[in-house]
C-alpha positions as a Markdown table, in Angstrom:
| # | Residue | x | y | z |
|---|---|---|---|---|
| 1 | Met | -3.9 | 86.0 | 20.2 |
| 2 | Glu | -7.4 | 84.8 | 20.6 |
| 3 | Leu | -7.1 | 82.9 | 17.3 |
| 4 | Val | -4.7 | 80.4 | 19.0 |
| 5 | Ala | -7.8 | 79.1 | 20.9 |
| 6 | Asn | -9.4 | 78.3 | 17.5 |
| 7 | Pro | -12.8 | 79.9 | 18.3 |
| 8 | Ala | -15.9 | 78.8 | 16.5 |
| 9 | Val | -17.1 | 82.4 | 16.2 |
| 10 | Leu | -14.9 | 85.5 | 15.7 |
| 11 | Cys | -16.4 | 88.9 | 16.2 |
| 12 | Leu | -14.4 | 92.0 | 15.2 |
| 13 | Asp | -15.3 | 95.7 | 15.5 |
| 14 | Glu | -13.8 | 97.7 | 12.7 |
| 15 | Pro | -10.7 | 95.5 | 12.1 |
| 16 | Thr | -9.6 | 97.7 | 9.2 |
| 17 | Thr | -9.9 | 101.1 | 10.9 |
| 18 | Gly | -6.7 | 103.2 | 10.4 |
| 19 | Leu | -5.4 | 101.0 | 7.6 |
| 20 | Asp | -4.8 | 102.0 | 4.0 |
| 21 | Ala | -6.8 | 100.3 | 1.3 |
| 22 | Ala | -4.2 | 97.6 | 0.5 |
| 23 | Ser | -3.6 | 96.7 | 4.2 |
| 24 | Ala | -7.4 | 96.6 | 4.8 |
| 25 | Glu | -7.8 | 94.2 | 1.9 |
| 26 | Val | -5.0 | 91.9 | 3.3 |
| 27 | Val | -6.9 | 91.8 | 6.7 |
| 28 | Val | -10.2 | 90.9 | 5.0 |
| 29 | Glu | -8.5 | 88.2 | 3.0 |
| 30 | Ile | -7.1 | 86.6 | 6.2 |
| 31 | Leu | -10.6 | 86.7 | 7.7 |
| 32 | Lys | -12.0 | 85.1 | 4.5 |
| 33 | Gly | -9.4 | 82.4 | 4.9 |
| 34 | Leu | -10.6 | 81.8 | 8.4 |
| 35 | Ser | -14.2 | 81.5 | 7.3 |
| 36 | Met | -13.2 | 78.9 | 4.7 |
| 37 | Glu | -11.6 | 76.9 | 7.5 |
| 38 | Gly | -14.9 | 76.7 | 9.4 |
| 39 | His | -14.9 | 79.8 | 11.6 |
| 40 | Thr | -17.9 | 82.1 | 11.6 |
| 41 | Val | -16.5 | 85.6 | 11.1 |
| 42 | Ile | -18.6 | 88.6 | 12.0 |
| 43 | Cys | -17.2 | 92.1 | 11.6 |
| 44 | Ile | -18.3 | 95.7 | 11.4 |
| 45 | Leu | -16.9 | 97.8 | 8.6 |
| 46 | His | -17.5 | 101.4 | 7.5 |
| 47 | Gln | -17.2 | 102.3 | 3.8 |
| 48 | Pro | -15.4 | 99.2 | 2.5 |
| 49 | Arg | -13.9 | 99.4 | -1.0 |
| 50 | Ser | -15.6 | 97.5 | -3.7 |
| 51 | Asn | -13.4 | 94.4 | -3.9 |
| 52 | Ile | -13.4 | 94.1 | 0.0 |
| 53 | Phe | -17.2 | 94.4 | -0.1 |
| 54 | Gln | -17.5 | 91.5 | -2.6 |
| 55 | Thr | -15.3 | 89.3 | -0.4 |
| 56 | Phe | -18.0 | 88.8 | 2.2 |
| 57 | Asp | -20.6 | 86.0 | 2.0 |
| 58 | Asn | -23.4 | 88.1 | 3.4 |
| 59 | Val | -23.8 | 91.7 | 4.3 |
| 60 | Leu | -26.1 | 93.3 | 6.9 |
| 61 | Cys | -26.9 | 97.0 | 6.4 |
| 62 | Leu | -28.8 | 98.8 | 9.2 |
| 63 | Ala | -31.0 | 101.8 | 8.8 |
| 64 | Ser | -31.4 | 104.5 | 11.4 |
| 65 | Gly | -32.6 | 103.0 | 14.7 |
| 66 | Gly | -30.9 | 99.7 | 14.0 |
| 67 | Ile | -33.6 | 98.5 | 11.6 |
| 68 | Pro | -32.3 | 95.9 | 9.1 |
| 69 | Ala | -32.4 | 97.4 | 5.6 |
| 70 | Tyr | -30.6 | 94.7 | 3.7 |
| 71 | Phe | -29.2 | 91.3 | 4.4 |
| 72 | Gly | -27.8 | 89.1 | 1.7 |
| 73 | Pro | -24.9 | 88.4 | -0.6 |
| 74 | Pro | -23.0 | 91.5 | -1.8 |
| 75 | Lys | -23.5 | 90.5 | -5.5 |
| 76 | Glu | -27.3 | 91.1 | -5.1 |
| 77 | Val | -27.0 | 94.6 | -3.7 |
| 78 | Arg | -27.4 | 96.2 | -7.2 |
| 79 | Met | -30.6 | 94.2 | -7.8 |
| 80 | Phe | -31.9 | 95.3 | -4.4 |
| 81 | Val | -31.3 | 99.0 | -4.7 |
| 82 | Ser | -32.8 | 98.9 | -8.2 |
| 83 | Gly | -35.9 | 97.5 | -6.7 |
| 84 | Cys | -35.9 | 100.4 | -4.3 |
| 85 | Gly | -35.9 | 102.8 | -7.3 |
| 86 | Ala | -32.3 | 103.8 | -6.9 |
| 87 | Arg | -30.2 | 102.1 | -9.6 |
| 88 | Cys | -26.5 | 102.0 | -8.8 |
| 89 | Pro | -24.5 | 103.9 | -11.4 |
| 90 | Asp | -21.8 | 102.1 | -13.3 |
| 91 | Gly | -18.4 | 102.6 | -11.7 |
| 92 | Lys | -19.8 | 103.5 | -8.2 |
| 93 | Asn | -19.0 | 101.3 | -5.2 |
| 94 | Pro | -22.1 | 99.2 | -4.4 |
| 95 | Ala | -21.3 | 99.5 | -0.7 |
| 96 | Asp | -21.3 | 103.3 | -0.9 |
| 97 | His | -24.5 | 103.4 | -2.9 |
| 98 | Leu | -26.2 | 101.0 | -0.5 |
| 99 | Ile | -25.3 | 103.3 | 2.4 |
| 100 | Asp | -26.6 | 106.3 | 0.5 |
| 101 | Val | -29.9 | 104.5 | -0.2 |
| 102 | Val | -30.4 | 103.3 | 3.3 |
| 103 | Ser | -29.6 | 106.7 | 4.8 |
| 104 | Gly | -32.1 | 108.5 | 2.6 |
| 105 | Arg | -29.5 | 110.4 | 0.6 |
| 106 | Ile | -31.0 | 109.4 | -2.8 |
| 107 | Asn | -33.8 | 111.7 | -4.0 |
| 108 | Gly | -37.2 | 110.0 | -4.1 |
| 109 | Val | -36.1 | 107.1 | -1.9 |
| 110 | Thr | -37.0 | 107.1 | 1.8 |
| 111 | Thr | -35.7 | 104.9 | 4.6 |
| 112 | Lys | -39.2 | 103.4 | 5.0 |
| 113 | Met | -39.3 | 102.5 | 1.3 |
| 114 | Val | -36.1 | 100.6 | 1.8 |
| 115 | Thr | -37.1 | 98.8 | 4.9 |
| 116 | Asp | -40.5 | 97.8 | 3.2 |
| 117 | Met | -38.6 | 96.6 | 0.2 |
| 118 | Phe | -36.4 | 94.5 | 2.5 |
| 119 | Ser | -39.4 | 92.9 | 4.1 |
| 120 | Asn | -40.7 | 91.9 | 0.6 |
| 121 | Trp | -37.1 | 91.0 | -0.5 |
| 122 | Lys | -36.7 | 88.3 | 2.2 |
| 123 | Ser | -39.7 | 86.4 | 0.9 |
| 124 | Asn | -38.9 | 86.9 | -2.8 |
| 125 | Pro | -37.3 | 83.9 | -4.4 |
| 126 | Leu | -35.5 | 86.2 | -6.8 |
| 127 | Gly | -33.9 | 88.1 | -3.9 |
| 128 | Ser | -31.0 | 87.3 | -1.7 |
| 129 | Gly | -30.3 | 83.6 | -1.2 |
| 130 | Thr | -31.0 | 84.0 | 2.4 |
| 131 | Lys | -34.1 | 81.9 | 2.4 |
| 132 | Asn | -32.5 | 79.0 | 0.5 |
| 133 | Glu | -29.3 | 79.2 | 2.5 |
| 134 | Asn | -30.9 | 79.4 | 5.9 |
| 135 | Asn | -33.8 | 77.0 | 5.4 |
| 136 | Asp | -33.7 | 74.6 | 2.5 |
| 137 | Asp | -30.0 | 74.0 | 2.4 |
| 138 | Asn | -29.6 | 73.7 | 6.1 |
| 139 | Asp | -32.6 | 71.3 | 6.3 |
| 140 | Asn | -31.1 | 69.0 | 3.8 |
| 141 | Asn | -27.6 | 69.1 | 5.3 |
| 142 | Asp | -28.0 | 69.3 | 9.0 |
| 143 | Gly | -26.9 | 65.7 | 9.5 |
| 144 | Asp | -23.7 | 65.9 | 7.3 |
| 145 | Asn | -22.4 | 69.4 | 7.3 |
| 146 | Asn | -19.1 | 68.4 | 8.9 |
| 147 | Asn | -18.7 | 65.6 | 6.4 |
| 148 | Ser | -19.5 | 67.6 | 3.3 |
| 149 | Asn | -16.9 | 70.3 | 4.1 |
| 150 | Pro | -13.8 | 69.1 | 5.9 |
| 151 | Gly | -13.0 | 72.7 | 6.7 |
| 152 | Leu | -16.0 | 73.0 | 8.9 |
| 153 | Arg | -15.1 | 71.4 | 12.2 |
| 154 | Pro | -16.0 | 72.1 | 15.9 |
| 155 | Ser | -13.8 | 74.6 | 17.6 |
| 156 | Ala | -10.9 | 73.0 | 19.6 |
| 157 | Ile | -8.3 | 74.6 | 21.7 |
| 158 | Ser | -4.9 | 74.5 | 20.0 |
| 159 | Ser | -2.1 | 72.5 | 21.6 |
| 160 | Leu | -0.2 | 73.9 | 24.5 |
| 161 | Phe | 2.9 | 74.0 | 22.4 |
| 162 | Val | 1.2 | 76.2 | 19.7 |
| 163 | Gln | -0.1 | 78.5 | 22.5 |
| 164 | Phe | 3.4 | 78.6 | 24.0 |
| 165 | Leu | 5.0 | 79.4 | 20.6 |
| 166 | Tyr | 2.6 | 82.3 | 19.9 |
| 167 | Gly | 3.0 | 83.6 | 23.4 |
| 168 | Phe | 6.8 | 83.5 | 23.1 |
| 169 | Leu | 6.8 | 85.4 | 19.8 |
| 170 | Arg | 4.4 | 88.0 | 21.1 |
| 171 | Ser | 6.6 | 88.5 | 24.2 |
| 172 | Leu | 9.7 | 89.0 | 22.0 |
| 173 | Lys | 7.8 | 91.7 | 20.0 |
| 174 | Gln | 6.7 | 93.4 | 23.2 |
| 175 | Gln | 10.3 | 93.4 | 24.4 |
| 176 | Met | 11.4 | 95.0 | 21.1 |
| 177 | Arg | 8.7 | 97.7 | 21.4 |
| 178 | Asp | 9.8 | 98.4 | 25.0 |
| 179 | Met | 13.4 | 99.2 | 24.1 |
| 180 | Gly | 13.4 | 102.1 | 26.5 |
| 181 | Ser | 13.2 | 99.8 | 29.6 |
| 182 | Ser | 15.7 | 97.4 | 28.1 |
| 183 | Ala | 18.2 | 100.3 | 27.4 |
| 184 | Leu | 17.8 | 101.3 | 31.1 |
| 185 | Tyr | 18.8 | 97.9 | 32.4 |
| 186 | Tyr | 21.7 | 97.7 | 29.9 |
| 187 | Ser | 22.8 | 101.1 | 31.1 |
| 188 | Leu | 22.6 | 100.0 | 34.7 |
| 189 | Cys | 24.8 | 97.0 | 33.9 |
| 190 | Val | 27.4 | 99.3 | 32.4 |
| 191 | Leu | 27.2 | 101.6 | 35.4 |
| 192 | Met | 27.4 | 98.7 | 37.8 |
| 193 | Ile | 30.5 | 97.3 | 36.2 |
| 194 | Ala | 32.1 | 100.8 | 36.1 |
| 195 | Ala | 31.3 | 101.4 | 39.8 |
| 196 | Leu | 32.7 | 98.0 | 40.8 |
| 197 | Ser | 35.8 | 98.4 | 38.7 |
| 198 | Thr | 36.4 | 101.9 | 40.2 |
| 199 | Gly | 36.0 | 100.5 | 43.7 |
| 200 | Phe | 38.5 | 97.7 | 43.1 |
| 201 | Ser | 40.8 | 99.7 | 40.9 |
| 202 | Pro | 43.6 | 99.7 | 43.6 |
| 203 | Phe | 43.6 | 95.9 | 43.5 |
| 204 | Ile | 43.5 | 95.9 | 39.6 |
| 205 | Gln | 46.5 | 98.3 | 39.5 |
| 206 | Asp | 48.5 | 96.0 | 41.7 |
| 207 | Asp | 47.6 | 93.0 | 39.5 |
| 208 | Leu | 45.0 | 92.0 | 42.1 |
| 209 | Glu | 47.8 | 90.8 | 44.5 |
| 210 | Gly | 46.3 | 92.9 | 47.3 |
| 211 | Ser | 42.8 | 91.3 | 47.0 |
| 212 | Tyr | 43.8 | 87.7 | 47.8 |
| 213 | Arg | 46.9 | 86.0 | 49.2 |
| 214 | Pro | 46.7 | 82.3 | 49.8 |
| 215 | Pro | 47.8 | 80.7 | 53.1 |
| 216 | Ile | 51.4 | 79.7 | 53.6 |
| 217 | Gly | 52.5 | 76.2 | 52.4 |
| 218 | Lys | 52.2 | 73.0 | 54.4 |
| 219 | Ser | 55.9 | 72.8 | 55.0 |
| 220 | Leu | 55.9 | 76.1 | 56.8 |
| 221 | Arg | 52.6 | 75.4 | 58.6 |
| 222 | Asp | 54.3 | 72.5 | 60.3 |
| 223 | Phe | 56.5 | 74.9 | 62.2 |
| 224 | Cys | 53.4 | 76.9 | 63.5 |
| 225 | Pro | 53.3 | 77.0 | 67.4 |
| 226 | Pro | 50.6 | 74.7 | 68.8 |
| 227 | Phe | 48.9 | 77.5 | 70.7 |
| 228 | Met | 48.1 | 79.2 | 67.4 |
| 229 | Gly | 46.0 | 76.3 | 66.3 |
| 230 | Asp | 45.4 | 76.5 | 62.6 |
| 231 | Ser | 45.8 | 80.2 | 62.3 |
| 232 | Cys | 48.9 | 79.7 | 60.2 |
| 233 | Gly | 46.7 | 77.9 | 57.6 |
| 234 | Thr | 44.3 | 80.8 | 57.1 |
| 235 | Val | 44.3 | 83.1 | 54.1 |
| 236 | Ile | 46.9 | 85.8 | 54.5 |
| 237 | Asn | 44.8 | 88.5 | 52.7 |
| 238 | Phe | 41.1 | 88.1 | 51.8 |
| 239 | Gly | 39.5 | 91.5 | 52.2 |
| 240 | Gly | 39.4 | 92.5 | 48.6 |
| 241 | Leu | 37.9 | 89.2 | 47.4 |
| 242 | Glu | 35.4 | 89.2 | 50.3 |
| 243 | Gln | 34.1 | 92.7 | 49.3 |
| 244 | Met | 34.0 | 91.7 | 45.7 |
| 245 | Met | 31.8 | 88.6 | 46.3 |
| 246 | Phe | 29.3 | 90.7 | 48.3 |
| 247 | Phe | 29.0 | 93.6 | 45.8 |
| 248 | Phe | 29.0 | 91.4 | 42.8 |
| 249 | Ser | 26.1 | 89.4 | 44.0 |
| 250 | Met | 24.2 | 92.4 | 45.2 |
| 251 | Ser | 24.6 | 94.6 | 42.1 |
| 252 | Val | 23.9 | 92.0 | 39.5 |
| 253 | Gly | 21.2 | 90.4 | 41.6 |
| 254 | Cys | 19.4 | 93.7 | 42.1 |
| 255 | Ile | 19.3 | 94.5 | 38.4 |
| 256 | Gly | 18.0 | 91.0 | 37.6 |
| 257 | Met | 15.2 | 91.2 | 40.2 |
| 258 | Ile | 14.0 | 94.7 | 39.1 |
| 259 | Ala | 14.1 | 93.8 | 35.5 |
| 260 | Ala | 12.0 | 90.6 | 36.0 |
| 261 | Ser | 9.5 | 92.3 | 38.3 |
| 262 | Arg | 8.0 | 94.2 | 35.3 |
| 263 | Ser | 7.0 | 91.1 | 33.3 |
| 264 | Phe | 3.8 | 90.2 | 35.2 |
| 265 | Arg | 2.3 | 93.5 | 36.3 |
| 266 | Glu | -1.4 | 94.2 | 36.5 |
| 267 | Lys | -1.8 | 95.0 | 32.8 |
| 268 | Ala | -0.2 | 91.7 | 31.8 |
| 269 | Ala | -2.4 | 89.8 | 34.3 |
| 270 | Leu | -5.6 | 91.5 | 32.8 |
| 271 | Val | -4.6 | 90.4 | 29.3 |
| 272 | Met | -4.0 | 86.8 | 30.5 |
| 273 | Arg | -7.4 | 86.8 | 32.3 |
| 274 | Arg | -9.1 | 88.0 | 29.1 |
| 275 | Glu | -7.3 | 85.3 | 27.0 |
| 276 | Ser | -8.2 | 82.6 | 29.6 |
| 277 | Glu | -11.9 | 83.3 | 29.0 |
| 278 | Val | -11.6 | 82.3 | 25.4 |
| 279 | Gly | -9.8 | 79.1 | 26.3 |
| 280 | Leu | -6.1 | 80.0 | 26.3 |
| 281 | Ser | -3.9 | 78.4 | 28.9 |
| 282 | Thr | -2.5 | 80.9 | 31.4 |
| 283 | Ser | 0.2 | 78.5 | 32.3 |
| 284 | Ala | 1.4 | 78.4 | 28.6 |
| 285 | Thr | 1.4 | 82.2 | 28.5 |
| 286 | Val | 3.4 | 82.5 | 31.7 |
| 287 | Cys | 6.0 | 79.9 | 30.5 |
| 288 | Ala | 6.3 | 81.7 | 27.2 |
| 289 | Lys | 6.9 | 85.1 | 28.8 |
| 290 | Met | 9.5 | 83.6 | 31.2 |
| 291 | Phe | 11.2 | 81.8 | 28.3 |
| 292 | Ala | 11.3 | 85.0 | 26.2 |
| 293 | Asp | 13.0 | 86.7 | 29.2 |
| 294 | Thr | 15.9 | 84.3 | 28.9 |
| 295 | Ile | 17.0 | 86.1 | 25.8 |
| 296 | Glu | 17.2 | 89.4 | 27.8 |
| 297 | Ile | 19.0 | 87.4 | 30.6 |
| 298 | Phe | 21.6 | 86.2 | 28.1 |
| 299 | Leu | 22.2 | 89.7 | 26.7 |
| 300 | Leu | 22.4 | 91.4 | 30.2 |
| 301 | Ser | 24.8 | 88.8 | 31.5 |
| 302 | Thr | 26.9 | 88.9 | 28.4 |
| 303 | Leu | 27.2 | 92.6 | 28.5 |
| 304 | Ala | 28.0 | 92.7 | 32.3 |
| 305 | Met | 30.5 | 89.9 | 32.2 |
| 306 | Gly | 32.1 | 91.0 | 29.0 |
| 307 | Leu | 32.9 | 94.4 | 30.5 |
| 308 | Trp | 34.0 | 92.7 | 33.8 |
| 309 | Cys | 36.5 | 90.6 | 32.0 |
| 310 | Val | 37.8 | 93.5 | 30.0 |
| 311 | Met | 38.7 | 95.1 | 33.3 |
| 312 | Gly | 41.3 | 92.4 | 33.8 |
| 313 | Tyr | 39.8 | 90.0 | 36.3 |
| 314 | Pro | 41.4 | 86.6 | 36.3 |
| 315 | Gly | 39.8 | 83.2 | 35.9 |
| 316 | Gly | 38.7 | 82.8 | 32.3 |
| 317 | Gln | 36.0 | 84.7 | 30.5 |
| 318 | Trp | 33.6 | 81.8 | 30.1 |
| 319 | Arg | 33.7 | 81.0 | 33.8 |
| 320 | Trp | 32.7 | 84.6 | 34.7 |
| 321 | Trp | 30.1 | 84.6 | 31.9 |
| 322 | Val | 28.4 | 81.4 | 33.1 |
| 323 | Val | 28.4 | 82.6 | 36.7 |
| 324 | Gly | 26.9 | 85.9 | 35.6 |
| 325 | Leu | 24.3 | 84.0 | 33.6 |
| 326 | Gly | 23.4 | 81.7 | 36.5 |
| 327 | Leu | 23.2 | 84.7 | 38.9 |
| 328 | Met | 20.9 | 86.6 | 36.5 |
| 329 | Phe | 18.8 | 83.6 | 35.8 |
| 330 | Thr | 18.2 | 83.0 | 39.5 |
| 331 | Thr | 17.5 | 86.6 | 40.4 |
| 332 | Tyr | 15.0 | 86.9 | 37.6 |
| 333 | Gly | 13.2 | 84.1 | 39.4 |
| 334 | Trp | 13.2 | 86.1 | 42.6 |
| 335 | Gly | 11.9 | 89.1 | 40.7 |
| 336 | Tyr | 8.9 | 87.2 | 39.4 |
| 337 | Leu | 8.2 | 86.0 | 42.9 |
| 338 | Val | 8.6 | 89.4 | 44.6 |
| 339 | Ser | 6.3 | 91.0 | 42.0 |
| 340 | Gln | 3.5 | 88.6 | 43.0 |
| 341 | Val | 3.7 | 89.1 | 46.8 |
| 342 | Val | 4.2 | 92.9 | 47.2 |
| 343 | Ser | 2.5 | 95.9 | 45.7 |
| 344 | Arg | 3.8 | 97.5 | 42.5 |
| 345 | Ser | 4.9 | 100.7 | 44.4 |
| 346 | Ala | 7.1 | 98.6 | 46.8 |
| 347 | Val | 8.6 | 96.2 | 44.2 |
| 348 | Met | 11.9 | 98.1 | 43.6 |
| 349 | Thr | 12.5 | 98.7 | 47.3 |
| 350 | Val | 11.8 | 95.0 | 48.2 |
| 351 | Cys | 14.1 | 93.8 | 45.4 |
| 352 | Leu | 16.9 | 95.9 | 46.7 |
| 353 | Val | 16.4 | 94.7 | 50.2 |
| 354 | Val | 16.2 | 91.0 | 49.1 |
| 355 | Ala | 19.4 | 91.5 | 47.0 |
| 356 | Val | 21.3 | 93.0 | 50.0 |
| 357 | Val | 20.1 | 90.3 | 52.4 |
| 358 | Phe | 21.0 | 87.4 | 50.2 |
| 359 | Ser | 24.4 | 88.9 | 49.3 |
| 360 | Ala | 25.1 | 89.2 | 53.0 |
| 361 | Met | 24.3 | 85.4 | 53.3 |
| 362 | Asn | 27.2 | 84.5 | 51.1 |
| 363 | Gly | 29.0 | 82.2 | 53.5 |
| 364 | Val | 31.8 | 84.7 | 54.3 |
| 365 | Asn | 30.6 | 86.5 | 57.4 |
| 366 | Pro | 29.4 | 84.5 | 59.2 |
| 367 | Lys | 31.5 | 81.7 | 57.8 |
| 368 | Leu | 29.7 | 78.9 | 56.0 |
| 369 | Ser | 31.7 | 76.4 | 58.1 |
| 370 | Leu | 29.9 | 77.7 | 61.2 |
| 371 | Val | 26.5 | 78.1 | 59.6 |
| 372 | Asn | 26.5 | 74.5 | 58.3 |
| 373 | Asn | 26.6 | 73.3 | 61.9 |
| 374 | Ile | 23.3 | 75.1 | 62.9 |
| 375 | Pro | 20.1 | 73.2 | 61.9 |
| 376 | Val | 17.5 | 75.1 | 59.9 |
| 377 | Val | 19.9 | 78.1 | 59.5 |
| 378 | Asn | 22.1 | 76.0 | 57.2 |
| 379 | Val | 19.0 | 75.4 | 55.0 |
| 380 | Val | 18.2 | 79.1 | 54.8 |
| 381 | Trp | 21.8 | 79.8 | 53.8 |
| 382 | Ala | 21.6 | 77.1 | 51.1 |
| 383 | Cys | 18.6 | 79.0 | 49.6 |
| 384 | Ser | 20.7 | 82.1 | 49.2 |
| 385 | Tyr | 22.0 | 82.3 | 45.6 |
| 386 | Ala | 25.0 | 84.4 | 46.9 |
| 387 | Arg | 26.3 | 81.4 | 48.9 |
| 388 | Trp | 26.8 | 79.4 | 45.6 |
| 389 | Val | 27.9 | 82.4 | 43.6 |
| 390 | Ser | 30.6 | 83.3 | 46.2 |
| 391 | Glu | 32.0 | 79.8 | 46.2 |
| 392 | Ala | 32.1 | 79.8 | 42.4 |
| 393 | Ile | 33.8 | 83.3 | 42.4 |
| 394 | Tyr | 36.3 | 82.0 | 45.0 |
| 395 | Tyr | 37.3 | 79.2 | 42.6 |
| 396 | Ile | 37.5 | 81.5 | 39.6 |
| 397 | Phe | 39.6 | 84.0 | 41.4 |
| 398 | Thr | 42.1 | 81.5 | 42.9 |
| 399 | Lys | 42.3 | 79.1 | 40.0 |
| 400 | His | 45.7 | 80.5 | 38.8 |
| 401 | His | 47.0 | 79.8 | 42.4 |
| 402 | Ile | 45.6 | 76.3 | 42.2 |
| 403 | Asp | 47.2 | 75.7 | 38.8 |
| 404 | Ser | 50.6 | 76.9 | 40.3 |
| 405 | Gly | 50.4 | 74.3 | 43.0 |
| 406 | Leu | 49.4 | 76.4 | 46.0 |
| 407 | Asp | 47.2 | 75.0 | 48.7 |
| 408 | Val | 44.2 | 77.2 | 48.2 |
| 409 | Gln | 41.7 | 74.7 | 49.6 |
| 410 | His | 43.2 | 74.8 | 53.1 |
| 411 | Gly | 42.3 | 78.5 | 53.3 |
| 412 | Ala | 38.9 | 78.0 | 51.7 |
| 413 | Ser | 38.1 | 75.2 | 54.2 |
| 414 | Asp | 38.2 | 77.8 | 56.9 |
| 415 | Leu | 35.2 | 79.5 | 55.3 |
| 416 | Gly | 33.5 | 76.2 | 54.4 |
| 417 | Phe | 34.1 | 76.5 | 50.6 |
| 418 | Ile | 35.2 | 73.7 | 48.4 |
| 419 | Val | 37.3 | 75.0 | 45.5 |
| 420 | Asn | 37.7 | 72.6 | 42.6 |
| 421 | Ala | 36.2 | 72.1 | 39.1 |
| 422 | Glu | 33.6 | 69.6 | 40.3 |
| 423 | Gln | 32.3 | 71.9 | 43.0 |
| 424 | Phe | 32.3 | 74.8 | 40.5 |
| 425 | Thr | 30.0 | 72.7 | 38.3 |
| 426 | Ile | 27.7 | 71.9 | 41.3 |
| 427 | Asp | 27.5 | 75.6 | 42.2 |
| 428 | Leu | 26.3 | 76.4 | 38.7 |
| 429 | Val | 23.8 | 73.6 | 38.6 |
| 430 | Val | 22.4 | 74.7 | 42.0 |
| 431 | Leu | 22.0 | 78.3 | 40.7 |
| 432 | Phe | 20.0 | 77.2 | 37.6 |
| 433 | Val | 17.9 | 74.7 | 39.6 |
| 434 | His | 17.2 | 77.5 | 42.1 |
| 435 | Gly | 16.0 | 79.7 | 39.3 |
| 436 | Leu | 13.7 | 77.0 | 37.9 |
| 437 | Val | 12.1 | 76.3 | 41.3 |
| 438 | Leu | 11.5 | 80.0 | 41.8 |
| 439 | Arg | 9.9 | 80.2 | 38.4 |
| 440 | Leu | 7.6 | 77.3 | 39.3 |
| 441 | Val | 6.5 | 78.9 | 42.5 |
| 442 | Ala | 6.0 | 82.3 | 40.9 |
| 443 | Gly | 4.1 | 80.7 | 38.0 |
| 444 | Val | 1.7 | 79.0 | 40.4 |
| 445 | Leu | 1.1 | 82.3 | 42.1 |
| 446 | Ile | 0.6 | 84.1 | 38.8 |
| 447 | Val | -1.9 | 81.5 | 37.5 |
| 448 | Arg | -3.8 | 81.7 | 40.8 |
| 449 | Arg | -3.9 | 85.4 | 40.7 |
| 450 | Val | -5.2 | 85.5 | 37.1 |
| 451 | Thr | -7.8 | 82.8 | 37.8 |
| 452 | Asn | -9.1 | 84.8 | 40.8 |
| 453 | Met | -9.1 | 88.1 | 39.1 |
| 454 | Lys | -12.4 | 89.9 | 38.6 |
| 455 | Val | -12.9 | 91.7 | 35.3 |
């Protein structure tokens, strides 16, 4: 990931450890390509194969005690060891032979002999090209190095888009590696739908007639006694739908919050802190991780709403799906925010409490028509995602009554809901805007946390 910052110097400690010979050669070829583009690449290798050894521009071999025993091009190693009295046999890897010579494993050749040879080798014009490369060539080209080789250019931070793209791809790979956690949340979605369906199975078996019955028609309401006020215009039966709106928002919301809370834990913050020190944008990384999570949001909401519609709930599959998507999108935002303001041990508990509180603020009890008349409180209720989800569910659940000509709105007005296609669209827009605002606030807290983190 540090390569996205386009560093001038890249230091690697044993980048080929644990790799087979072919894979190690691929890694070194990539490093060679970076050096050709103007990066200074320094890496430590143990026992490189011959063709890898010949790839490097210069090799530094240290004797016991960290004393330089050889520094120069790999192609001159045979000449150097011959000068030490230890000719490299044909067919033997020069790198292996150099290590044997420096470590004193060749009879008649001591480490002191090698280091003394190196001291003379540095000043020998027939030796490594170090003197010419480091002195004469640099003296002649100091003023026009950048012009003579267009690949050599000052380090510059890559664009935010490139950083975002790499961060997005890395987050996707991390999600695929962490399939255990993803499987857990998918399982929770299945269990949640199964539990809700079981709880509302009596309504399903009665074709949902027992969950909602609209108010009587206007022609009959005209005969309602005056002392009853508008009681004749209220919904005849609403208990099943009321419970459904609460448990739907709570269960899906709780899963979304808990799933999102794991995205920016201490380990992720430490990685972002380390990357920020080499010039990477923390904001780009945060946006990339949040964007990668939208794929999981899509999959979770599709699974949940797909099963929900299979159970026979009315209103059209796409409407349920887009409501589930908006709800999951918003609760993910709350999960990001909660994870930044509470300790890791309390995250799951707080997410559950927040989901229950917001689900209770769904505009049913107390009624939204009453809440809207109370200053400040109405603003708090407007910040509850359940208030908008419930209004959307009310529309979905009663649409077939609306299509048949029944006066559903009269009963919905008692609650303070507006049930029509235009308001349904507004409910969805509010949900997604709600989620975006939460991501913005959480992102600011994450960047601030990473910036102030001590490593």
